[in-house]
C-alpha positions, 0 to 999 in steps of 0.5 A: 501849208497855206489855208482860207476860211471863209464865212457867210453871216447875216449880217457880212461875209469874210475870207482869211487866208493864214499860212501856217508857221513851223516855231519848234514844234508849235503850230501857229496860223499867220494871217496873210490875206483879210476880206470882208464884203458886207452882204446883210443876207438876214436882211433879205431873209429875215424880212422876204425870207428868202435870197433877193435876185441883185443879193444873189448877184453880190454874193457870185461876184464875192465869191468868184473874187475869194477864188481869185484871191484863193488861187493867187495865194496858191491855199492848200485847202479853203472851208466856205460856211454860211449860218442862219441867213442863208440857212433860214432861206427859202431858195438858199439850198438854190443858191449853193448851188448855183454859186458851186456851178459858177464857182467850185466853191462849195459851201455848207450852209451849217446849224447852230450846234456845228457852228457853236462847235468851230468857233469853241474849238479856238474859243477854249484855247484862251480859258482857263480852270473855272465857270465862263458864258461865252456869247457868240453874238452873229445877225441872224442867231446868238449861241450860247456856251457854259464852261467849267474848267475848260470842259463843255457843260452845256450849248444852247442857240437861239433865234436872236442877233443883231439882224434880227433885232434891227428888223423886228423879227425876232422869235417870241419871246426869245429874250425870255428863253436866253435869260431861263436857260442861263438862270437854268445853267448856270452854277450861281454859287461859284463864280462865273465870267463871260468869253465875248466872240464876233464882230460887235463885241470886237468892236464895243471892245477895241473902244471901251478901257480895258481891265487886261490885254483881252478883258474888259468890264460889263460897266465899260460894255454897256459905257460903250453901248450907251454912248453910241446910241446917243449919235444918229446912223449917219453920224455913228458912219462919218464922227465914231467911223464906224463901217455902214453894217457895223454903225447900225447892228453894234447897239442891239449886239450890245443889248444881247450881250450885256443882258446876259452877263447880267443874268449869270452874274459876270462882272467881267469879258474876255474878247479873244479876238477868235470866230469861225473863220479861225475854228473853221482855218484849226479843223483844214490844218488838222485834216492836213495833218491826218492825211499826211499820217496816213 
């Protein structure tokens, strides 16, 4: 079987096509295609309240490209989701309908709760027993999820994201609301570790010194955030070789991760390199298995 997941975020849009491999009864996903494009819908929506005609045109062309790639790879099923930018855009539903009529791709505009649920379905597989704060920072929102012994015990979505911070459009008292939620829900009598998902934490982790194959320290994330902050935007692109749509948002995103970790008392962060697209692929596979059994 082969599945495609399309994740349309506030900063970039990405599609991953994966095949399902079977080895002695264990199913694994193998990535066969991955395409990311910096749509940057959040820059329109968080400043103007809607998706501009220019952005809609670029989005249409990208979905047509994704449609052709899915046809070439002969995918069995696909799923497309958009997050905070499209759900806050005054014309988000209209743009979605235009794209579906032209490409046949139905885009689900999901809320923060659904987004967190899809991500959590794959994040939980990387957890051990103990207390964990899962921090998922996107362009327009941050989702926090608290786990105890691999069971989610609380979750909350906040209107604070890397693009929103870059544009100076974070919601009123957003930082204080995150701090208050952490203070009210974390059990400070027990040790806690963080789990980070999102493109920015993946890049910060790649550049940092590792504690293990999938973890690093708060100090390392802070050090790398401060190191990048010393460079101009041009030097981040040319000297550090960051993509332009990563170079300007990685520092504000780093501020969210490090602040949440400090407020929770977490000195270590695990970065399993999974996200919304992986949750969608998992859901597509489970749906296919149910159909097969039926």
